[in-house]
C-alpha positions, 0 to 999 in steps of 0.5 A: 516477456510481456507485461500489462499495466491495468490502470496505467494512467492513475497515480499508482499506475504511473509509478508502476511504469517508472519502477518497471524501467528499473526492475526489468530489462528494456526489451520487455514488451509492455501494454497499458490499459485504462478507462475509455477517457484515457484511451488513445493517450500516450505513456513513455517507458524505456524511451518508447511511447505506448498508446494507452488502450481501453480496458475491454474484452477485445484488447486482452491478449497473452501476457506473462504478468499483469499489474492491476491498479484500476480499482476493485470493480475493474479487478473483479470484472477483468482479472480472471480474463487475464488469468485465463490467458495465462498471466500472473495477475498482481492486484492492488485492490481489496477485491481478492485479499481475504480469499483463502487461496489468494496469497496476500504478499508483502515483498520482503516478508512472505513472497515465498508463498507464491508458486507457479499455481498461485497466479492471482496475487493480492497487494495489501492495503497501503497502510497495513503494508508499512506497519507489517514491515516494521512488525515482522522483525519484531515478531520473529524475535519477540512473538507478537500478541496484539497491536493497537495501531492509529494511522494518519492517512494521506489524501493520495490514498483516495486518488487524484481527485482527493489530491486536487481537492487538497490543493484547492482547499489550501488555495482558499487560505483563511477563507476555508471554514469548517462548513466548506462542503465543495471538497472531495471529503465530507469535511475540509481536509486542508489544515485539518484532521478528519477522524475517519478514513474509509467507509463506516461499517455496521460495527462502527469501524471503517473498512480501512480499520478492518483491513488492519485487522484482517490483513495483518493477521493473514500477512504475518500468519497470526490468526489470533492476533488482537488488533484494535485499530483507529484511522484518520485522514490528514491534510497531507498529500503523500505518506501514511503514518501510524503510531502502534503499540505492540504487545509481545509474548516475551520481554522486549529490549529497545536496543535489540529491537532497533537493531532488528529493524535496522538490519531488516531490508526495506526499513530504516530506523531514524534515531536522531531525526523524526520521520515524517510523511515529507521524509517518506515521500519518494522513499522506497524504504519504510521509516521507523522512529520513536521506538520505546518500551511501554510504560506499563509492561516490559513486553510492550513496544511503542513506535511510529512508522511512515511510508510512501503509500504510492510506493511501498504501499502500492506500486513498489510492492507490486513491481517487486512481486512481479520481479519475483514472479518472473524468476519462478 
């Protein structure tokens, strides 16, 4: 088997490589691709050092599976070229997510929609990913009608430069002021909360918030799902958290809901300890806590969900999908 990792030197790409060691046999033939700046560097997998190639037309050959984590523009330029060579392409960007004929897959929820003909597969947004993992077992039992999610997104979701900026701002200590303008974001992020994640759209919502709306509907196959989203960026390195108020068609039972979540593979319910981004960092599982019934309606559940946005939110889900594809 031949596997390509596109965007191999990035935060998600490196985690994909580490996870491939665990999910695939050591005899897999790997090729790593990145920008011209990273070409010629070396990355290690299964004890073998592999030279990173520049992503260009001349370097594309035949692969069984290609894992893309190089941004939407690179995906738009190169995904089809890998597909034309016969490769399954699992893409982490938002480039193809809302295309009708492209499966939007969360492993553990809807990987069965992948067939030998659906060669292009999209990974959902990392914040949506954690939320739908918690919602799926609840929806199956109580039938979901609407959600009001408010997410607190870590800076690693913006890439390496954002993480570096956070570290530099923390180093300023008390010299960091609200007027600081040399960071990655328009406002300082260290010791701070910016009430916007993503880019504002004409409707006043950010593109990140609209991903909640569109992607949750597609993944859960609830086209009329009502979604009222809000997103913020917080001074945390890794771990996206979301408070969600969910309304169901049927009355809910808290103990039953906790039991459903606890039995669902890929999720942990924390009853005696509050799950935080620090807890989630490095965890494959999505963590849920503070699940409680609504104050105004017996059909409402309120809960907190947090997950490692670089793992289940990106790299882990991609590799889990790749493993599934390898068995088709």
